[in-house]
C-alpha positions in Angstrom: -13.3 -47.3 -61.2 -11.4 -48.2 -58.1 -11.0 -46.4 -54.7 -7.6 -47.0 -53.2 -6.5 -46.3 -49.7 -3.0 -44.9 -50.0 -1.2 -45.2 -46.6 2.0 -43.4 -48.0 0.2 -40.1 -48.2 2.3 -37.8 -45.9 1.5 -34.6 -44.2 4.6 -32.5 -45.0 3.5 -29.5 -43.1 0.7 -28.7 -40.6 0.6 -25.1 -41.8 -3.0 -24.5 -40.9 -4.0 -22.9 -44.1 -7.5 -21.4 -44.0 -7.7 -21.8 -47.8 -4.5 -23.3 -49.2 -4.4 -23.0 -53.0 -2.4 -22.6 -56.3 0.4 -25.1 -55.8 3.3 -24.6 -58.3 6.7 -26.4 -58.4 9.8 -24.4 -59.2 12.7 -26.6 -60.5 15.1 -23.7 -60.2 15.2 -23.8 -56.4 13.5 -27.2 -55.9 10.6 -25.5 -54.0 6.9 -25.9 -53.9 5.1 -22.6 -53.7 1.5 -22.1 -52.8 -0.8 -19.5 -51.1 -3.2 -19.2 -48.2 -6.0 -17.0 -49.6 -7.5 -16.0 -46.3 -4.2 -16.1 -44.4 -2.8 -13.5 -46.9 0.5 -15.3 -47.3 2.6 -16.9 -50.0 4.5 -20.0 -48.8 7.4 -22.1 -50.0 8.8 -25.5 -49.0 12.0 -26.9 -50.5 11.8 -30.6 -51.2 13.1 -32.9 -50.0 15.1 -30.5 -47.8 11.9 -29.3 -46.1 13.0 -25.7 -45.6 9.9 -23.5 -45.1 9.4 -19.8 -45.7 6.3 -17.5 -45.9 5.6 -14.0 -47.0 2.7 -11.7 -46.1 0.6 -10.2 -48.9 -1.2 -6.9 -48.8 -4.6 -8.4 -49.6 -6.2 -11.9 -50.0 -3.8 -13.8 -52.3 -5.6 -16.1 -54.8 -3.0 -17.5 -57.2 0.7 -17.5 -58.1 2.8 -18.4 -61.1 6.5 -18.4 -62.0 8.1 -15.8 -64.2 10.8 -16.2 -66.8 14.1 -15.1 -65.2 12.8 -15.1 -61.7 10.0 -13.6 -59.6 6.3 -14.4 -59.6 3.0 -13.3 -61.1 0.4 -13.1 -58.3 -3.3 -12.7 -58.2 -4.6 -10.8 -55.2 -8.3 -10.0 -54.5 -9.0 -8.0 -57.6 -5.7 -7.2 -59.2 -2.7 -9.0 -60.7 0.8 -8.0 -59.6 4.4 -8.9 -60.3 6.2 -9.8 -57.1 10.0 -9.8 -56.7 10.1 -12.5 -54.0 10.7 -10.0 -51.2 8.4 -7.0 -50.4 7.7 -5.3 -53.7 4.3 -5.9 -55.5 4.2 -4.1 -58.8 0.6 -3.7 -60.2 0.0 -5.2 -63.7 -3.8 -5.4 -64.3 -7.3 -5.4 -62.9 -9.3 -7.9 -65.0 -12.8 -6.8 -64.0 -13.1 -3.2 -63.1 -16.8 -3.3 -63.9 -17.5 -6.1 -61.5 -16.7 -4.7 -58.0 -18.6 -7.6 -56.2 -16.3 -10.2 -57.8 -12.8 -11.4 -56.9 -10.1 -13.4 -58.6 -9.8 -17.1 -57.9 -7.9 -19.6 -60.0 -4.8 -18.4 -61.8 -2.3 -20.2 -64.0 0.4 -19.4 -66.6 -0.9 -20.8 -70.0 1.1 -22.4 -72.7 1.3 -19.1 -74.5 3.2 -17.5 -71.6 0.2 -15.3 -70.6 -1.5 -15.4 -67.2 -5.0 -16.8 -67.2 -7.3 -16.0 -64.2 -10.8 -16.9 -63.4 -13.2 -14.9 -61.2 -16.2 -15.5 -59.0 -18.6 -13.5 -56.8 -16.5 -12.5 -53.8 -17.3 -14.9 -50.9 -15.0 -13.2 -48.3 -15.7 -10.3 -46.0 -12.7 -8.0 -45.3 -11.9 -10.0 -42.2 -11.9 -13.3 -44.1 -15.2 -14.6 -42.8 -17.4 -16.3 -45.4 -20.1 -14.5 -47.4 -22.8 -16.4 -49.3 -22.5 -16.9 -53.1 -25.8 -15.8 -54.6 -24.9 -15.3 -58.3 -22.8 -16.9 -61.0 -20.9 -13.9 -62.3 -17.4 -15.3 -63.0 -15.4 -15.5 -66.3 -11.9 -16.4 -67.5 -9.4 -13.8 -68.6 -6.0 -13.8 -70.3 -3.4 -11.2 -69.3 -0.4 -10.7 -71.6 3.1 -9.4 -70.8 2.0 -5.8 -71.2 -0.9 -6.2 -68.8 -3.6 -6.2 -71.6 -6.7 -8.1 -70.4 -8.9 -10.1 -72.7 -12.1 -11.9 -71.5 -11.9 -15.4 -72.9 -15.3 -16.9 -71.9 -18.9 -15.9 -71.4 -19.7 -14.6 -67.9 -22.0 -17.2 -66.2 -19.4 -19.2 -64.3 -20.1 -19.8 -60.6 -16.7 -20.5 -59.1 -13.8 -20.8 -61.6 -11.3 -23.5 -60.7 -8.8 -25.7 -62.6 -6.9 -24.2 -65.5 -4.9 -26.9 -67.4 -4.1 -27.2 -71.1 -4.0 -30.6 -72.9 -1.7 -31.6 -75.7 -4.5 -31.7 -78.2 -5.3 -28.0 -77.6 -8.1 -28.1 -75.0 -8.4 -25.9 -71.9 -9.8 -27.9 -69.0 -11.5 -25.9 -66.3 -14.2 -26.4 -63.7 -17.2 -24.6 -62.1 -17.1 -25.7 -58.5 -20.5 -24.3 -57.9 -22.2 -26.7 -60.4 -19.9 -29.7 -59.8 -18.8 -29.8 -63.4 -15.5 -30.0 -65.2 -15.5 -28.4 -68.7 -13.4 -28.6 -71.8 -12.9 -25.7 -74.2 -11.3 -26.1 -77.6 -8.5 -23.4 -77.9 -8.6 -22.1 -81.5 -5.6 -19.9 -81.0 -3.7 -18.2 -78.1 -5.7 -15.0 -78.4 -9.1 -15.9 -79.7 -12.1 -16.1 -77.4 -12.7 -19.7 -76.4 -15.3 -21.7 -78.3 -18.3 -23.6 -76.9 -17.6 -25.8 -73.9 -18.4 -29.5 -73.5 -18.6 -31.5 -70.4 -15.4 -33.3 -69.4 -17.0 -36.5 -68.0 -19.9 -36.7 -65.7 -20.1 -34.9 -62.4 -18.3 -36.9 -59.7 -20.3 -37.7 -56.6 -17.8 -36.9 -53.9 -17.2 -33.3 -53.0 -16.8 -30.6 -55.7 -14.0 -29.9 -58.2 -11.2 -27.6 -57.2 -7.6 -27.3 -58.5 -6.1 -29.8 -60.9 -2.9 -30.7 -62.7 -1.9 -33.0 -65.6 0.5 -35.9 -65.5 2.8 -36.8 -68.4 0.3 -39.3 -69.8 -2.3 -36.6 -70.2 -4.5 -37.6 -67.3 -6.1 -35.0 -65.1 -5.6 -35.0 -61.3 -8.5 -33.1 -59.6 -8.8 -32.2 -56.0 -12.3 -32.8 -54.5 -13.1 -29.9 -52.1 -16.0 -29.4 -49.8 -15.8 -32.8 -48.0 -14.6 -34.9 -51.0 -11.4 -35.9 -49.2 -9.7 -37.3 -52.2 -7.9 -36.6 -55.5 -9.4 -38.2 -58.6 -7.4 -39.2 -61.7 -9.5 -38.7 -64.9 -8.5 -40.2 -68.3 -8.3 -37.8 -71.2 -11.8 -38.7 -72.2 -13.2 -37.7 -68.8 -13.6 -41.3 -67.4 -12.6 -41.8 -63.8 -9.4 -43.8 -63.7 -8.5 -43.8 -60.0 -9.6 -42.3 -56.6 -6.9 -41.7 -54.0 -8.0 -41.1 -50.4 -6.5 -38.2 -48.5 -6.3 -37.5 -44.8 -8.0 -34.1 -45.2 -11.6 -33.1 -45.9 -11.0 -30.2 -48.3 -8.1 -30.8 -50.7 -7.8 -27.7 -52.9 -5.0 -27.8 -55.4 -2.3 -30.2 -56.6 1.0 -30.1 -58.5 3.7 -32.6 -59.4 7.2 -31.7 -58.2 10.3 -33.1 -56.7 13.6 -33.8 -58.6 11.9 -36.0 -61.2 8.3 -34.6 -61.0 7.1 -37.9 -59.4 5.8 -36.4 -56.1 2.2 -35.1 -56.1 1.8 -32.2 -53.6 -1.7 -31.4 -52.4 -2.8 -28.3 -50.5 -6.0 -28.1 -48.4 -8.3 -25.8 -46.5 -10.0 -25.5 -43.1 -12.4 -22.8 -44.2 -15.7 -22.8 -42.3 -14.7 -25.9 -40.2 -15.9 -26.1 -36.6 -13.3 -25.7 -33.8 -14.2 -29.2 -32.4 -13.4 -30.8 -35.8 -10.1 -28.9 -36.1 -9.1 -30.0 -32.6 -9.6 -33.6 -33.5 -8.1 -33.2 -37.0 -5.2 -30.7 -36.8 -3.8 -31.6 -40.2 -6.8 -29.9 -41.9 -5.3 -27.1 -43.9 -2.0 -28.9 -44.2 0.3 -29.7 -47.1 0.4 -33.3 -48.2 2.6 -35.4 -50.6 2.4 -38.8 -52.2 4.1 -40.8 -55.0 1.2 -42.1 -57.2 3.5 -43.8 -59.8 3.2 -41.2 -62.5 5.3 -38.1 -63.3 4.1 -34.6 -64.0 4.9 -31.9 -66.5 7.1 -28.9 -66.1 5.4 -25.6 -65.3 5.2 -22.8 -67.9 6.6 -19.5 -66.9 5.0 -16.1 -67.5 6.8 -14.1 -70.3 6.9 -10.7 -68.7 
């Protein structure tokens, strides 16, 4: 394992995200989209043109995915919507009506064209201030084009993060609360996931948050909660590379750009002290680097 200082990491935007998340690249308009959960906004930055836009959401916005033919599928606090890119949010599904103390967290379009979302105990008060997490009550759900919800895992997940699918039919996910990345074997697109196995050993710096895959099948994982880096894991879970970042809480990552060779990284400033933020104004910013690998195209939701 090597730890490499990468001076070419660039802060593209000091956007001040409280919790930046869910980076996704759209090749149609050459734009990176991501959300600020607590800031209740969806954001877009064209690249390399660097034209920025943002849209206000009616509740905490937790994830976003591209739709076939345009538009987005969006996870808010407890519900999933189809968004037209302007003002209209059309309700699609509520994954956990029986769990009023939970909220949605990670969301991603799967290889089957359905939207997969993970849940967790709600750690946000209505004003966005933090609440303690006291229970592991999360699970992973699949939502098809008709809005049918299917629970895909057992419930005891603390904080669901990372949803990526490997070429050999595994779903890689993470429980941030326990600092463990997991692998599930996907039997079929609709069957409940089988037993999970550990994807490598727990990494010592920070905790696992969002991830993406490169075209060699390696996992890039953001290390939140003070980790300050993104880690490249080999397909067998062994650490291949550690890239230092100029932010304490990197949260999600996605390959983009004209040839999918730029790695974009979102970050958070959640719970950080005012003195720290004054000395480190790029916390909660959007970052980019060229690590030498290329990514994979995003799957679109088949609504």
